[in-house]
NUMAR-965337 format. One line per field, with one value per residue (C-alpha): x, y, z. Coordinates in nm, 2 decimals. Example, Ala and Ser with C-alpha at 12.3 -4.5 7.8 and 13.67 -1.06 7.14 Angstrom:
BEGIN
c1: [1.23; 1.37]
c2: [-0.45; -0.11]
c3: [0.78; 0.71]
***
This chain:
BEGIN
c1: [0.01; 0.14; 0.13; 0.18; 0.25; 0.02; 0.24; 0.34; 0.00; -0.15; 0.13; 0.08; 0.00; -0.40; -0.50; -0.83; -0.89; -1.11; -1.29; -1.42; -1.56; -1.91; -2.18; -2.12; -1.74; -1.72; -1.93; -1.80; -1.44; -1.25; -0.99; -1.12; -1.29; -1.31; -1.50; -1.71; -1.77; -1.81; -1.73; -1.98; -2.30; -2.32; -2.53; -2.31; -2.00; -2.15; -2.28; -1.91; -1.75; -1.98; -1.93; -1.50; -1.52; -1.80; -1.70; -1.33; -1.20; -1.21; -1.59; -1.61; -1.40; -1.67; -1.95; -1.78; -1.69; -2.08; -2.16; -1.93; -1.92; -2.23; -2.06; -1.73; -1.78; -2.03; -1.71; -1.44; -1.60; -1.67; -1.26; -1.20; -1.41; -1.18; -0.87; -0.97; -1.01; -0.73; -0.38; -0.34; -0.56; -0.53; -0.78; -0.80; -1.00; -0.98; -0.66; -0.51; -0.64; -0.84; -1.13; -0.87; -0.65; -0.90; -1.00; -0.64; -0.52; -0.87; -0.82; -0.44; -0.51; -0.75; -0.52; -0.62; -0.33; -0.42; -0.26; -0.34; -0.30; -0.11; -0.23; -0.56; -0.79; -0.62; -0.25; -0.46; -0.62; -0.29; -0.10; -0.36; -0.31; 0.09; 0.08; -0.11; 0.13; 0.38; 0.20; 0.25; 0.59; 0.62; 0.23; 0.15; -0.16; -0.31; -0.63; -0.90; -1.06; -1.36; -1.71; -2.01; -2.14; -1.81; -1.78; -1.48; -1.63; -1.69; -1.31; -1.21; -1.39; -1.27; -0.97; -0.96; -1.11; -0.79; -0.56; -0.53; -0.50; -0.74; -0.92; -1.28; -1.33; -1.74; -1.75; -1.54; -1.76; -2.14; -2.20; -2.12; -2.04; -2.32; -2.66; -2.81; -2.51; -2.65; -2.92; -2.66; -2.60; -2.86; -2.54; -2.55; -2.24; -1.92; -1.79; -1.53; -1.30; -1.41; -1.37; -1.01; -0.99; -1.13; -0.88; -0.59; -0.62; -0.67; -0.34; -0.08; -0.18; -0.19; 0.02; 0.20; 0.29; 0.10; -0.28; -0.61; -0.82; -1.09; -1.00; -1.24; -1.28; -1.16; -1.50; -1.69; -2.07; -2.04; -1.68; -1.32; -1.03; -0.74; -0.54; -0.18; -0.44; -0.57; -0.30; -0.17; -0.44; -0.44; -0.01; 0.17; 0.20; -0.02; -0.36; -0.59; -0.90; -1.17; -1.40; -1.71; -2.02; -2.33; -2.52; -2.30; -2.31; -2.70; -2.77; -2.50; -2.64; -3.01; -2.82; -2.71; -3.01; -3.35; -3.31; -3.24; -3.38; -3.29; -3.47; -3.57; -3.83; -3.92; -3.57; -3.49; -3.80; -3.65; -3.31; -3.45; -3.64; -3.30; -3.21; -3.46; -3.24; -2.97; -3.21; -3.55; -3.88; -3.97; -3.69; -3.73; -4.07; -3.99; -3.75; -4.02; -4.27; -3.96; -3.99; -4.35; -4.36; -4.12; -3.87; -3.61; -3.30; -3.39; -3.44; -3.08; -2.92; -3.06; -2.92; -2.58; -2.57; -2.76; -2.58; -2.34; -2.11; -2.14; -2.05; -1.75; -1.60; -1.35; -1.18; -1.17; -0.94; -0.74; -0.48; -0.20; -0.28; -0.07; -0.34; -0.65; -0.88; -1.18; -1.41; -1.78; -1.56; -1.51; -1.29; -1.11; -0.99; -0.94; -0.67; -0.51; -0.51; -0.37; -0.06; -0.05; -0.02; 0.22; 0.40; 0.39; 0.55; 0.88; 0.91; 0.77; 0.54]
c2: [0.01; 0.36; 0.59; 0.97; 1.28; 1.57; 1.83; 1.64; 1.52; 1.89; 1.91; 1.62; 1.73; 1.64; 1.52; 1.41; 1.38; 1.12; 1.12; 0.84; 0.98; 1.03; 1.29; 1.43; 1.47; 1.57; 1.83; 2.01; 2.01; 1.86; 1.88; 2.17; 2.01; 1.67; 1.38; 1.23; 0.86; 0.76; 0.39; 0.46; 0.59; 0.85; 0.60; 0.33; 0.47; 0.57; 0.21; 0.08; 0.34; 0.19; -0.15; -0.13; 0.08; -0.22; -0.51; -0.47; -0.44; -0.77; -0.74; -0.37; -0.47; -0.73; -0.47; -0.24; -0.59; -0.62; -0.28; -0.21; -0.57; -0.47; -0.15; -0.25; -0.27; 0.09; 0.21; 0.04; 0.16; 0.48; 0.47; 0.32; 0.59; 0.86; 0.71; 0.79; 1.15; 1.19; 1.12; 1.11; 0.97; 1.04; 0.84; 0.98; 0.96; 1.09; 0.99; 0.76; 0.45; 0.18; 0.28; 0.45; 0.17; -0.10; 0.11; 0.16; -0.20; -0.33; -0.05; -0.12; -0.51; -0.45; -0.34; 0.12; 0.32; 0.52; 0.66; 0.67; 0.99; 0.95; 1.09; 1.16; 1.47; 1.56; 1.56; 1.82; 2.04; 2.04; 2.14; 2.43; 2.56; 2.53; 2.73; 3.02; 3.05; 3.15; 3.28; 3.64; 3.60; 3.59; 3.72; 4.10; 4.19; 4.50; 4.59; 4.76; 5.02; 5.18; 5.27; 5.08; 5.05; 5.13; 4.84; 4.64; 4.35; 4.43; 4.51; 4.25; 4.04; 4.21; 4.16; 3.77; 3.81; 3.92; 3.66; 3.85; 3.71; 3.81; 3.70; 3.75; 3.70; 3.80; 3.55; 3.26; 3.30; 3.36; 3.72; 4.08; 4.12; 4.37; 4.32; 4.26; 4.05; 3.72; 3.83; 3.86; 3.46; 3.15; 2.89; 2.77; 2.99; 2.73; 2.61; 2.74; 2.49; 2.47; 2.86; 2.83; 2.54; 2.78; 3.07; 2.83; 2.72; 3.11; 3.19; 2.84; 2.83; 3.21; 3.27; 3.58; 3.72; 3.99; 3.95; 4.19; 4.17; 4.35; 4.54; 4.34; 4.27; 3.99; 3.85; 3.80; 3.64; 3.36; 3.29; 3.48; 3.56; 3.37; 3.57; 3.58; 3.66; 3.94; 4.08; 4.04; 4.28; 4.53; 4.61; 4.85; 4.78; 4.81; 5.00; 5.13; 5.37; 5.32; 5.64; 5.74; 5.93; 5.85; 5.79; 5.51; 5.38; 5.36; 5.21; 4.91; 4.86; 4.83; 4.61; 4.35; 4.33; 4.50; 4.44; 4.12; 3.79; 3.62; 3.92; 3.87; 4.13; 3.96; 3.95; 4.33; 4.42; 4.19; 4.34; 4.65; 4.60; 4.46; 4.86; 4.97; 5.02; 5.16; 5.39; 5.45; 5.34; 5.65; 5.67; 5.24; 5.28; 5.57; 5.37; 5.06; 5.32; 5.44; 5.06; 4.97; 5.26; 5.17; 5.46; 5.20; 5.46; 5.71; 5.44; 5.26; 5.68; 5.70; 5.42; 5.49; 5.90; 5.85; 5.52; 5.36; 5.63; 5.76; 5.40; 5.26; 5.64; 5.60; 5.31; 5.45; 5.73; 5.49; 5.42; 5.62; 5.52; 5.46; 5.55; 5.70; 5.58; 5.70; 5.44; 5.59; 5.40; 5.08; 4.99; 5.33; 5.18; 4.85; 4.94; 5.16; 4.87; 4.66; 4.92; 4.88; 4.51; 4.51; 4.80; 4.59; 4.27; 4.50; 4.62; 4.99; 5.11]
c3: [-0.03; -0.08; 0.14; 0.13; 0.37; 0.26; 0.15; -0.11; -0.14; -0.18; -0.50; -0.69; -1.06; -1.13; -0.80; -0.66; -0.29; -0.18; 0.13; 0.32; 0.65; 0.76; 0.65; 0.96; 0.94; 0.57; 0.70; 0.91; 0.74; 0.42; 0.15; -0.11; -0.31; -0.20; -0.33; -0.09; -0.09; 0.30; 0.38; 0.68; 0.74; 1.09; 1.25; 1.15; 1.26; 1.56; 1.61; 1.56; 1.82; 2.08; 1.99; 2.01; 2.37; 2.51; 2.35; 2.18; 1.87; 1.72; 1.74; 1.61; 1.28; 1.26; 1.27; 0.97; 0.74; 0.77; 0.71; 0.43; 0.22; 0.00; -0.09; -0.22; -0.56; -0.59; -0.46; -0.66; -0.94; -0.86; -0.81; -1.12; -1.27; -1.13; -1.21; -1.58; -1.53; -1.22; -1.27; -0.90; -0.61; -0.27; 0.04; 0.33; 0.66; 0.97; 1.13; 0.85; 1.02; 0.90; 0.72; 0.44; 0.49; 0.40; 0.11; -0.03; 0.02; -0.15; -0.42; -0.47; -0.49; -0.81; -1.01; -0.95; -0.84; -0.52; -0.24; 0.18; 0.28; 0.64; 0.91; 0.72; 0.76; 1.14; 0.93; 0.67; 0.93; 1.11; 0.81; 0.73; 1.12; 1.08; 0.73; 0.92; 1.16; 0.88; 0.61; 0.62; 0.63; 0.30; 0.19; 0.14; 0.17; -0.05; 0.13; 0.01; 0.27; 0.20; 0.34; 0.28; -0.10; -0.23; -0.40; -0.25; -0.32; -0.67; -0.69; -0.55; -0.84; -1.13; -1.01; -0.98; -1.33; -1.44; -1.30; -0.95; -0.67; -0.44; -0.07; -0.07; 0.28; 0.28; 0.01; 0.21; 0.50; 0.32; 0.50; 0.40; 0.78; 0.85; 1.04; 0.64; 0.59; 0.54; 0.29; -0.01; 0.08; -0.02; 0.09; 0.45; 0.64; 0.63; 0.97; 1.14; 1.00; 0.65; 0.67; 0.72; 0.50; 0.21; 0.32; 0.34; 0.01; -0.14; 0.04; -0.03; -0.39; -0.48; -0.75; -0.58; -0.28; -0.31; -0.23; -0.24; 0.02; 0.19; 0.50; 0.76; 1.14; 1.31; 1.28; 0.95; 0.99; 1.21; 1.17; 1.29; 1.09; 1.21; 1.44; 1.21; 0.91; 1.05; 1.20; 0.83; 0.69; 0.99; 1.03; 0.78; 0.45; 0.14; 0.21; -0.05; 0.00; -0.21; -0.24; -0.50; -0.47; -0.25; -0.56; -0.70; -0.34; -0.33; -0.62; -0.53; -0.26; -0.37; -0.66; -0.43; -0.14; -0.38; -0.74; -0.74; -0.81; -0.47; -0.27; 0.02; 0.13; 0.48; 0.61; 0.53; 0.71; 1.02; 1.00; 0.96; 1.27; 1.48; 1.49; 1.68; 1.97; 1.81; 1.62; 1.82; 1.67; 1.53; 1.33; 1.21; 1.20; 0.89; 0.71; 0.70; 0.57; 0.30; 0.25; 0.23; -0.05; -0.28; -0.19; -0.19; -0.28; -0.03; 0.24; 0.15; 0.15; 0.49; 0.58; 0.48; 0.59; 0.94; 1.05; 0.87; 0.75; 1.15; 1.25; 1.03; 0.92; 1.22; 1.08; 0.75; 0.93; 1.13; 0.80; 0.65; 0.24; -0.06; -0.27; -0.23; -0.59; -0.63; -0.82; -0.98; -1.29; -1.18; -1.49; -1.47; -1.13; -1.20; -1.43; -1.21; -0.89; -1.14; -1.24; -0.84; -0.81; -1.06; -0.93; -0.59; -0.71; -0.85; -0.51; -0.63; -0.39]
***
């Protein structure tokens, strides 16, 4: 049976990872883009664990065989099909133990070239956490700052389309970081481990050491930015302030939250009601009246001027900026940011 360590596995060409853990284990976190092929269901795995504790290893192994015997042909065929598409197949379980080992042994015997991941998912998780500790020794963030609705996320996605490394923390967290933040995302928020896995992959496989990222607080939605990465965002380095007109900001927020296929008016009103303690009942009632009358642009401008700008304006003033960039014309601003990225890589900024 061939085994491989996680660092070597991550650098294999044309590789797919196969996760044989249970559904609940996989949902909490897994190697990015891994193919899920559970050896046992959640209940089966729990049953085997109970037998191991109560009766011993031999009885637990026997029960495992009973559960898996009717699945092996189907699993073999799935691995065989994947071998026609991928040059390398790496199979892993929780700790590189019997689940992945037994499957790798069986499939190897039948002539398919596969690896077992040494240490399983646990080795991957430890690799991720260890990487975060030193990542910012070599990586440098180009941090985009600006008031709510300024277009920071739009700009990141435009940069990514041009092949430039970005990290969209809000996109990974499935939350734009405000009271309304969850509305833009239909997907279930990630677990903390899953968030960190996605962040790791963006950092570890970045094409350059200069990566655009949005200025964020340490907590984004339901998850926290790892300490070392957050320190990399707020430290002295490359900071760019984006500015644009209130009209542009209002239009952008209306596009994202109101004039969208996924609009959720009920959720928007629920969010507005959460501001009663901060803004008072009279003001929130007025805002809901504007909403019900379809005066969306007027409502959004009130929120920006009366609340968000006052709340977050101080955070914009905390930094000295390498560049202040007007982005009413996003295409022109994009070109300037690309030039800045090129200069940063060359050491000119």
